[in-house]
N, C-alpha and C positions, 0 to 999 in steps of 0.2 A: 504493499499500499504505499502510496507517494505521502509525503509529508504535507502537502497542501490539502489531500483529502482528510488527513488526520486533523488538521486545523480547523476544517469546516465543521467537524463533528461537535456536538455539545458535550458538556462535561459528563452528563450521565451516559451518553453513548460511549465516551472514552472509557469510563470506569468498567461498563459492561464488556467493552472489547478487551480490556486488560485481563479481566477475570477469565474470559473465554480463552484468550491466548495462553494465560497461565495454566489453565487446565489442559489445553491441548499439549502444551510443552511437557507437563508432568506425565502425561500419557505416553508421549513420544519417548521420553527418557526411560520410564519403565519398560516400554517395549524393547528399547535398546540394551538394557541391562539384562532382561530375560533372554533375549535371543543371542545377545553378544555381538550383534551386527547392527550398524547404523542404517536404517532404511534410506533416509535422505539426509545427509548432513547439512545440505543447504537449507532444508525446510526448518530445522532447529535453529540455525543462524537466523533466518528470516523472522521467526516467531519472536526470538530474543530481541532483535531489532525493532520490531513492531512495538513490543511492550516498551522499550526504551523511548521510542519516539512519542508514544502516548503519554507516558510518565512526564517526558520533558515538556510536552504542550500543557498538560495540567499544572505542572509546577510554574510555567511561565504565566499562566493565567492566574495563579495564587489560589487554586482551588484545593480543597482539603481531600485527602484520599478516602 
């Protein structure tokens, strides 16, 4: 997701997006540990990056988590 798209989202949408991404990232990590093989390394990287972008935008706006 592009940063401009993230900036257009409301605070509530960003918070729900963050929670959704963190859940997906946890599932992906558990899957990686159980199988011993990373399905798509780039997918995990993109999810972490998206979480960081959303958190950055929230902090720039001064919103509480």
